C-alpha positions as CSV (number, residue, x, y, z in Angstrom):
1,X,-141.6,-35.2,-55.6
2,X,-140.2,-32.2,-57.3
3,X,-137.1,-30.3,-56.4
4,X,-137.7,-27.7,-53.7
5,X,-136.8,-24.2,-54.7
6,X,-134.5,-22.5,-52.1
7,X,-133.8,-18.7,-53.0
8,X,-130.6,-17.4,-51.8
9,X,-130.6,-14.5,-49.2
10,X,-129.3,-12.2,-51.8
11,X,-132.3,-12.9,-54.0
12,X,-134.8,-12.6,-51.2
13,X,-133.4,-9.1,-50.4
14,X,-133.4,-8.1,-54.0
15,X,-137.1,-9.2,-54.4
16,X,-138.0,-7.5,-51.1
17,X,-136.2,-4.3,-52.4
18,X,-138.0,-4.3,-55.6
19,X,-141.3,-4.9,-54.0
20,X,-140.6,-2.1,-51.6
21,X,-139.7,0.3,-54.3
22,X,-142.7,-0.7,-56.4
23,X,-145.0,-0.2,-53.5
24,X,-143.6,3.3,-52.6
25,X,-143.8,4.4,-56.2
26,X,-147.4,3.3,-56.5
27,X,-148.3,4.9,-53.1
28,X,-146.7,8.1,-54.2
29,X,-148.5,8.0,-57.5
30,X,-151.8,7.7,-55.6
31,X,-151.0,10.1,-52.8
32,X,-149.5,12.9,-54.9
33,X,-151.3,13.2,-58.4
34,X,-149.8,15.7,-60.7
35,X,-153.2,17.1,-61.3
36,X,-156.8,16.3,-61.8
37,X,-157.0,12.7,-63.1
38,X,-160.7,12.0,-63.6
39,X,-163.0,13.6,-66.2
40,X,-165.4,15.0,-63.6
41,X,-162.5,16.9,-62.1
42,X,-161.2,18.3,-65.4
43,X,-164.6,19.5,-67.0
44,X,-165.6,22.0,-64.3
45,X,-164.4,24.0,-61.2
46,X,-164.9,23.0,-57.5
47,X,-168.3,24.5,-56.3
48,X,-167.7,27.8,-54.5
49,X,-169.7,30.4,-52.7
50,X,-171.9,32.6,-54.9
51,X,-171.4,36.5,-55.0
52,X,-172.7,38.1,-51.9
53,X,-176.0,40.1,-52.6
54,X,-175.6,43.2,-50.6
55,X,-179.3,43.6,-50.1
56,X,-179.5,40.0,-48.5
57,X,-176.4,40.7,-46.5
58,X,-177.9,43.9,-45.1
59,X,-181.1,42.1,-44.2
60,X,-179.3,39.6,-42.2
61,X,-177.8,42.2,-40.1
62,X,-181.3,43.5,-39.4
63,X,-182.2,40.1,-37.5
64,X,-182.6,40.8,-34.0
65,X,-182.0,38.4,-31.1
66,X,-183.9,40.7,-28.8
67,X,-187.0,40.9,-30.9
68,X,-186.9,37.1,-31.1
69,X,-186.6,36.8,-27.4
70,X,-189.6,39.3,-27.0
71,X,-191.7,37.4,-29.2
72,X,-191.0,34.0,-27.5
73,X,-191.7,35.6,-24.1
74,X,-194.9,36.7,-25.4
75,X,-195.8,33.2,-26.8
76,X,-194.8,31.7,-23.4
77,X,-197.1,34.0,-21.7
78,X,-200.2,32.3,-23.1
79,X,-199.4,29.5,-20.6
80,X,-200.8,26.5,-22.5
81,X,-201.2,26.6,-26.2
82,X,-202.5,23.2,-26.7
83,X,-204.5,23.0,-29.9
84,X,-207.6,21.5,-28.1
85,X,-207.7,24.5,-25.7
86,X,-209.6,26.2,-28.4
87,X,-212.6,24.2,-27.2
88,X,-212.3,25.2,-23.5
89,X,-214.5,28.1,-22.0
90,X,-212.9,28.3,-18.6
91,X,-209.4,29.5,-19.6
92,X,-208.0,32.6,-17.9
93,X,-208.3,35.7,-20.2
94,X,-205.4,36.0,-22.6
95,X,-204.4,32.3,-22.3
96,X,-204.8,29.5,-24.8
97,X,-204.3,28.9,-28.4
98,X,-206.8,31.2,-29.7
99,X,-205.4,34.0,-27.8
100,X,-202.1,33.2,-29.3
101,X,-203.5,33.1,-32.8
102,X,-205.0,36.6,-32.3
103,X,-201.8,37.9,-31.1
104,X,-199.8,36.4,-34.1
105,X,-202.3,37.9,-36.3
106,X,-201.9,41.4,-34.8
107,X,-198.1,41.0,-34.9
108,X,-198.0,40.2,-38.6
109,X,-200.4,43.1,-39.2
110,X,-198.0,45.3,-37.5
111,X,-195.4,44.4,-39.7
112,X,-197.6,45.0,-42.8
113,X,-198.5,48.4,-41.4
114,X,-194.7,49.2,-41.0
115,X,-194.3,48.5,-44.7
116,X,-197.3,50.3,-46.0
117,X,-199.5,47.3,-46.2
118,X,-197.2,45.1,-48.3
119,X,-198.3,42.0,-46.5
120,X,-201.6,40.2,-47.0
121,X,-202.6,38.9,-43.5
122,X,-204.6,35.7,-43.9
123,X,-206.0,32.8,-41.9
124,X,-206.7,29.1,-42.7
125,X,-209.4,28.3,-40.2
126,X,-211.2,25.0,-40.0
127,X,-212.8,22.6,-37.6
128,X,-210.8,19.4,-37.2
129,X,-213.1,16.3,-36.6
130,X,-212.3,13.4,-34.3
131,X,-211.2,10.3,-35.9
132,X,-214.0,7.6,-36.4
133,X,-214.0,3.7,-36.1
134,X,-211.1,1.8,-35.0
135,X,-208.9,4.9,-35.5
136,X,-210.7,6.7,-32.7
137,X,-208.7,5.1,-29.9
138,X,-205.5,7.0,-31.0
139,X,-207.0,10.2,-31.9
140,X,-205.6,13.4,-30.2
141,X,-208.8,15.2,-31.1
142,X,-211.5,14.2,-28.7
143,X,-214.2,16.6,-30.2
144,X,-214.6,19.0,-33.0
145,X,-211.8,21.5,-32.7
146,X,-211.3,24.9,-34.1
147,X,-207.9,25.2,-35.7
148,X,-206.4,28.5,-37.0
149,X,-203.3,28.7,-39.3
150,X,-202.2,32.4,-39.5
151,X,-200.1,33.6,-42.3
152,X,-198.8,36.6,-44.1
153,X,-198.2,36.8,-48.1
154,X,-195.5,39.0,-49.5
155,X,-196.4,39.1,-53.2
156,X,-193.6,38.9,-55.7
157,X,-192.7,42.1,-57.6
158,X,-192.6,40.4,-61.0
159,X,-195.9,39.6,-62.3
160,X,-194.7,36.5,-63.9
161,X,-192.4,35.3,-61.1
162,X,-194.9,36.1,-58.6
163,X,-196.5,32.8,-59.4
164,X,-193.6,31.1,-57.7
165,X,-193.9,30.7,-53.8
166,X,-191.6,30.0,-51.1
167,X,-193.0,29.2,-47.7
168,X,-191.4,29.3,-44.1
169,X,-193.3,27.9,-41.1
170,X,-193.4,27.0,-37.5
171,X,-196.0,25.7,-35.1
172,X,-197.4,27.9,-32.3
173,X,-199.2,25.1,-30.5
174,X,-197.7,23.2,-27.5
175,X,-198.0,20.3,-25.2
176,X,-197.0,18.9,-21.9
177,X,-196.6,15.2,-20.8
178,X,-200.3,14.6,-21.2
179,X,-201.0,15.6,-24.9
180,X,-204.6,16.4,-24.0
181,X,-204.0,18.7,-21.0
182,X,-205.1,22.2,-21.8
183,X,-204.8,23.9,-18.4
184,X,-201.3,23.1,-16.8
185,X,-198.3,25.0,-18.0
186,X,-197.0,24.2,-21.5
187,X,-194.7,26.9,-22.3
188,X,-193.1,25.5,-25.3
189,X,-190.4,27.9,-25.5
190,X,-188.2,25.8,-27.8
191,X,-191.0,23.4,-29.3
192,X,-192.1,25.5,-31.1
193,X,-192.0,29.1,-29.9
194,X,-188.6,29.2,-31.5
195,X,-189.7,28.1,-34.9
196,X,-192.7,30.5,-34.8
197,X,-190.3,33.3,-33.8
198,X,-188.3,32.5,-37.0
199,X,-191.4,32.9,-39.2
200,X,-192.2,36.2,-37.4
201,X,-188.8,37.6,-37.7
202,X,-188.5,36.5,-41.3
203,X,-191.7,38.3,-42.0
204,X,-190.6,41.5,-40.2
205,X,-187.1,41.6,-41.9
206,X,-188.1,40.6,-45.4
207,X,-191.3,42.6,-45.6
208,X,-189.1,45.6,-46.0
209,X,-187.7,44.3,-49.4
210,X,-188.9,43.2,-52.7
211,X,-188.4,39.9,-54.4
212,X,-189.6,38.6,-57.9
213,X,-191.2,35.6,-56.3
214,X,-193.8,35.4,-53.5
215,X,-192.9,34.6,-50.0
216,X,-195.4,33.1,-47.3
217,X,-194.8,33.4,-43.6
218,X,-196.6,30.8,-41.7
219,X,-197.6,30.0,-38.1
220,X,-199.5,26.7,-38.0
221,X,-201.5,25.0,-35.1
222,X,-202.4,21.5,-34.6
223,X,-198.8,20.0,-34.9
224,X,-198.7,18.3,-31.6
225,X,-202.2,16.7,-32.1
226,X,-201.1,15.1,-35.4
227,X,-199.9,17.8,-37.9
228,X,-203.5,18.8,-38.4
229,X,-202.9,22.4,-39.2
230,X,-200.0,22.0,-41.6
231,X,-201.9,19.0,-43.4
232,X,-204.9,21.3,-43.9
233,X,-202.8,24.0,-45.3
234,X,-200.8,21.8,-47.6
235,X,-204.0,20.4,-49.1
236,X,-205.3,23.9,-49.5
237,X,-202.1,24.9,-51.3
238,X,-202.6,21.9,-53.6
239,X,-206.2,22.5,-54.4
240,X,-205.6,26.1,-55.1
241,X,-202.6,25.4,-57.3
242,X,-200.0,27.2,-55.3
243,X,-196.6,27.0,-57.2
244,X,-194.8,26.1,-54.0
245,X,-191.1,25.6,-54.9
246,X,-189.9,25.3,-51.4
247,X,-191.2,25.0,-47.8
248,X,-188.8,25.8,-44.8
249,X,-190.1,24.3,-41.5
250,X,-188.4,25.4,-38.3
251,X,-189.2,23.2,-35.4
252,X,-187.1,23.0,-32.1
253,X,-184.4,25.5,-33.2
254,X,-183.9,27.0,-29.8
255,X,-180.4,25.9,-29.2
256,X,-181.2,24.1,-26.0
257,X,-178.8,25.4,-23.2
258,X,-178.6,22.7,-20.4
259,X,-176.0,23.4,-17.6
260,X,-173.3,20.8,-18.0
261,X,-174.0,19.7,-21.5
262,X,-170.8,19.8,-23.3
263,X,-172.0,18.0,-26.5
264,X,-174.4,20.8,-27.7
265,X,-173.0,22.6,-30.8
266,X,-174.3,26.1,-31.4
267,X,-172.5,26.3,-34.6
268,X,-174.6,23.7,-36.3
269,X,-178.1,23.2,-37.5
270,X,-179.6,20.0,-38.9
271,X,-181.6,20.1,-42.1
272,X,-183.9,17.0,-42.7
273,X,-185.5,16.2,-46.1
274,X,-187.4,13.3,-47.6
275,X,-186.0,11.0,-50.2
276,X,-188.4,9.2,-52.6
277,X,-192.0,9.9,-51.6
278,X,-193.8,6.5,-50.8
279,X,-196.8,7.8,-52.4
280,X,-195.1,8.4,-55.8
281,X,-196.2,6.2,-58.8
282,X,-194.6,2.7,-58.7
283,X,-192.8,3.4,-61.9
284,X,-191.3,6.5,-60.7
285,X,-190.0,4.7,-57.5
286,X,-188.7,1.9,-59.5
287,X,-186.8,4.2,-62.0
288,X,-185.3,6.3,-59.3
289,X,-184.1,3.2,-57.3
290,X,-182.7,1.7,-60.4
291,X,-180.7,5.0,-61.1
292,X,-179.6,5.4,-57.5
293,X,-181.4,8.7,-57.4
294,X,-183.2,8.5,-54.0
295,X,-180.9,11.2,-52.9
296,X,-181.8,13.6,-55.7
297,X,-185.5,14.2,-54.9
298,X,-186.8,17.9,-54.9
299,X,-186.6,18.1,-51.2
300,X,-183.0,17.0,-51.2
301,X,-182.2,19.6,-53.7
302,X,-183.9,22.3,-51.6
303,X,-181.7,21.1,-48.6
304,X,-178.6,21.6,-50.8
305,X,-179.6,25.2,-51.5
306,X,-179.4,25.8,-47.8
307,X,-175.9,24.5,-47.8
308,X,-175.2,26.8,-50.8
309,X,-176.6,29.9,-48.8
310,X,-174.5,28.8,-45.8
311,X,-171.4,28.9,-48.0
312,X,-172.1,32.5,-49.3
313,X,-173.3,34.1,-46.1
314,X,-171.9,32.3,-43.2
315,X,-168.3,31.3,-43.9
316,X,-165.9,32.7,-41.3
317,X,-163.3,33.0,-43.9
318,X,-164.2,33.9,-47.5
319,X,-163.0,31.6,-50.4
320,X,-160.4,34.0,-51.3
321,X,-158.7,33.4,-47.9
322,X,-159.6,36.8,-46.6
323,X,-161.4,37.2,-43.4
324,X,-165.2,37.9,-43.7
325,X,-166.2,41.5,-44.0
326,X,-167.2,43.5,-41.0
327,X,-170.8,42.6,-40.0
328,X,-170.8,39.3,-41.7
329,X,-172.6,36.6,-39.7
330,X,-170.3,34.3,-37.7
331,X,-169.7,30.8,-38.9
332,X,-172.8,28.8,-38.8
333,X,-173.1,25.3,-40.6
334,X,-176.1,23.5,-42.0
335,X,-175.8,19.8,-41.8
336,X,-177.9,17.8,-44.3
337,X,-179.6,14.8,-42.6
338,X,-180.6,12.2,-45.2
339,X,-183.9,11.3,-43.5
340,X,-187.4,12.8,-43.3
341,X,-187.1,13.4,-39.6
342,X,-185.8,12.1,-36.4
343,X,-186.8,8.6,-34.8
344,X,-190.2,8.5,-33.2
345,X,-190.8,12.2,-34.3
346,X,-192.5,14.1,-37.1
347,X,-192.9,17.6,-38.2
348,X,-195.0,19.9,-40.4
349,X,-192.6,19.7,-43.5
350,X,-194.0,16.2,-44.0
351,X,-197.3,17.4,-44.6
352,X,-196.2,19.5,-47.5
353,X,-193.8,16.8,-48.7
354,X,-196.8,14.3,-48.9
355,X,-198.5,16.8,-51.2
356,X,-195.5,16.9,-53.5
357,X,-193.9,20.0,-52.4
358,X,-190.2,20.2,-51.7
359,X,-190.0,20.7,-48.0
360,X,-187.3,20.6,-45.3
361,X,-187.0,20.8,-41.5
362,X,-184.5,22.8,-39.4
363,X,-183.8,21.4,-36.0
364,X,-181.1,22.3,-33.4
365,X,-177.9,20.1,-33.3
366,X,-178.7,18.3,-30.0
367,X,-182.1,17.9,-28.3
368,X,-182.8,17.7,-24.6
369,X,-185.9,15.5,-24.3
370,X,-186.3,16.7,-20.6
371,X,-187.2,20.0,-22.2
372,X,-189.8,18.7,-24.6
373,X,-193.3,17.5,-24.2
374,X,-192.8,17.4,-20.3
375,X,-194.9,18.5,-17.4
376,X,-193.1,21.4,-15.8
377,X,-191.5,20.1,-12.6
378,X,-188.2,19.1,-10.7
379,X,-187.8,15.5,-10.1
380,X,-184.8,13.9,-8.3
381,X,-182.8,17.0,-8.9
382,X,-183.7,17.2,-12.7
383,X,-185.6,20.2,-14.1
384,X,-188.3,19.1,-16.7
385,X,-190.2,21.4,-18.9
386,X,-189.7,23.5,-22.1
387,X,-188.8,26.7,-20.3
388,X,-187.7,30.0,-21.6
389,X,-184.3,30.0,-19.8
390,X,-183.2,27.0,-21.8
391,X,-183.5,29.0,-25.2
392,X,-180.4,30.6,-26.9
393,X,-181.8,33.7,-28.6
394,X,-178.5,34.3,-30.5
395,X,-178.7,30.7,-31.8
396,X,-182.4,31.3,-32.9
397,X,-181.2,34.5,-34.7
398,X,-178.6,32.5,-36.6
399,X,-181.2,30.0,-37.7
400,X,-183.5,32.9,-38.9
401,X,-180.6,34.4,-40.8
402,X,-180.0,31.2,-42.6
403,X,-183.7,30.9,-43.5
404,X,-183.8,34.5,-44.7
405,X,-180.6,34.0,-46.8
406,X,-182.0,30.8,-48.5
407,X,-185.6,32.3,-49.1
408,X,-184.2,35.5,-50.5
409,X,-181.8,33.8,-52.8
410,X,-184.3,31.4,-54.2
411,X,-187.0,34.0,-54.4
412,X,-184.6,36.2,-56.5
413,X,-183.7,33.4,-58.8
414,X,-185.4,32.7,-62.2
415,X,-187.1,29.4,-61.0
416,X,-186.7,25.8,-61.4
417,X,-185.6,24.3,-64.9
418,X,-188.1,22.1,-66.4
419,X,-188.1,18.7,-68.0
420,X,-184.4,18.0,-67.3
421,X,-183.2,14.9,-69.2
422,X,-180.0,13.1,-69.8
423,X,-179.6,11.5,-73.3
424,X,-179.0,7.6,-73.0
425,X,-179.0,6.6,-76.6
426,X,-175.4,5.6,-77.0
427,X,-172.7,3.9,-74.8
428,X,-170.0,6.5,-74.5
429,X,-168.2,8.5,-72.0
430,X,-170.0,11.9,-72.5
431,X,-173.1,13.2,-71.1
432,X,-175.7,15.2,-73.0
433,X,-178.1,17.1,-70.9
434,X,-181.3,18.9,-72.1
435,X,-183.8,21.0,-70.2
436,X,-186.7,23.5,-70.5
437,X,-186.8,27.0,-69.4
438,X,-188.3,27.9,-65.8
439,X,-192.0,28.2,-66.1
440,X,-192.3,31.9,-65.1
441,X,-188.9,33.3,-65.9
442,X,-188.5,36.9,-67.0
443,X,-185.3,38.4,-68.1
444,X,-182.0,36.6,-69.1
445,X,-181.5,33.3,-67.6
446,X,-178.2,31.4,-67.5
447,X,-177.7,27.8,-66.5
448,X,-175.3,26.2,-64.3
449,X,-174.5,22.4,-64.4
450,X,-173.5,20.8,-61.3
451,X,-172.4,17.3,-60.3
452,X,-170.9,15.3,-57.7
453,X,-169.5,11.8,-57.3
454,X,-172.1,9.0,-56.5
455,X,-170.5,8.6,-53.1
456,X,-170.8,12.4,-52.4
457,X,-173.9,14.1,-50.6
458,X,-173.5,17.7,-51.7
459,X,-172.4,19.3,-55.2
460,X,-168.7,19.2,-55.8
461,X,-168.2,20.7,-59.2
462,X,-169.8,23.2,-61.6
463,X,-169.7,24.8,-65.0
464,X,-171.5,27.4,-67.0
465,X,-173.7,25.4,-69.5
466,X,-172.6,27.7,-72.3
467,X,-169.0,26.3,-72.1
468,X,-170.5,23.0,-73.5
469,X,-172.8,24.2,-76.2
470,X,-175.8,25.6,-74.5
471,X,-177.0,29.0,-76.0
472,X,-180.0,31.4,-75.5
473,X,-181.8,29.3,-78.1
474,X,-180.8,25.8,-77.2
475,X,-180.9,24.5,-73.7
476,X,-178.7,21.6,-74.4
477,X,-175.0,20.8,-73.3
478,X,-172.6,17.9,-73.9
479,X,-170.0,17.4,-71.2
480,X,-166.9,15.0,-71.5
481,X,-167.9,13.3,-68.3
482,X,-169.2,9.7,-67.9
483,X,-172.8,9.8,-66.7
484,X,-172.1,6.5,-64.9
485,X,-169.8,8.0,-62.3
486,X,-171.5,11.2,-61.1
487,X,-174.9,12.6,-60.2
488,X,-175.8,15.7,-62.4
489,X,-178.1,18.8,-61.7
490,X,-179.1,21.9,-63.7
491,X,-179.8,25.1,-62.0
492,X,-181.1,28.4,-63.3
493,X,-179.5,31.6,-62.4
494,X,-179.8,35.3,-63.0
495,X,-177.1,37.8,-63.9
496,X,-176.4,38.4,-60.3
497,X,-175.8,34.9,-59.2
498,X,-179.1,34.0,-57.6
499,X,-179.6,30.4,-58.5
500,X,-182.5,28.0,-58.1
501,X,-182.3,24.6,-56.6
502,X,-180.8,22.0,-59.0
503,X,-183.1,19.5,-60.8
504,X,-181.6,16.1,-61.6
505,X,-182.1,14.7,-65.1
506,X,-184.1,11.6,-65.9
507,X,-183.1,9.4,-69.0
508,X,-184.3,10.2,-72.4
509,X,-183.8,8.0,-75.5
510,X,-183.9,9.7,-78.8
């Protein structure tokens, strides 16, 4: 048995003191760095708000909560807008989904008349057939049902850029507890008169302006019966070769106001987007999962541009620390939700996403399910039904402003960079990115490279690509950042700071 070591009290205190001093020094070094310590912090600047476009800022001030309220009141007045009410012949005059469609078309036509015919008013009309075979038991279409999607097109002012399109949509059909009920009240003040009102207000305000790219303002039917209207329009867009670079779907953006609910937050709106498409080729899915890029899909990049528009037009305090200018919208924050939609629910953005178009959904922060898909009634002291009095029209106006700011910025940008790649030939701590110009850009284009840590959701850092070797003749830049520790993206911007959504690079070996 060896001799036991018995340290003296003095030695113990010395060792403890050294240990404490060493721990304090190490903690101080971690907590108070002298400056940026990582390559991704040194190579760029923190992402900040883009320059405010005075035309866009002025347009946001034109959004009217009162006009939104009037439009929703009119929609609620059609009593029951169930999609299948188009097959009924005993409805009271001026009620039902077809009467609502007529009014929507007239309303968009009025906006067009006010701007000298600047809007093309269109319909995507078709007859939805019942499901056949074993699927018939779950069909919400019992017989051939006419469906009308009503929309307006504001053509881009630039002949080349006008091929690019951005679309905003909401659904004007409603339901009550019984999804096949076509006669009892189904006001749908929130679900989804609120989203339809956003499309209408965006059309009214933005039709007074000109943008290089084309904007489409849509009101679809058939959502409650199974996304019938949006699915048909998305397929039409695919078949006709629409160059849709972004779809903004607004569904349940009424800012439900329930007496006694202290958990609703009127300063927030959720933005849902899809990750990797299940229908993507197996090789693509495998590559994206291997690279950890399931959070860098086109829809997720579109959602990040909503956050960018929010930083620019809705910050209560400007990045300089000065208060926002007079008339600047009050603080309103978009929250990026990393899933296609909520549990047990779906929306029209998924129809466009399924066709390969970048698509997102706006939804209020906290929903009250007593006020959705309910037969209007009072039961045990609880009021059920999607009633007008639960809508917050000021909140809906804020959602409309955020949609407009996003649409206007993207429609003014040069378009999305093409064929973005990261060179993976050598093992080194640099990153070389290469990309092609936007497909329909006209005028000077500058490129911004953005990146974030692999644990972050939104872009954290940015730099001008020219700083690292890109020129007007060469779309390539080499950054002193390890490609293993961050996710990169490339955005195309014009001289005024309107930038496209980012495109993430895929590996290239040369």
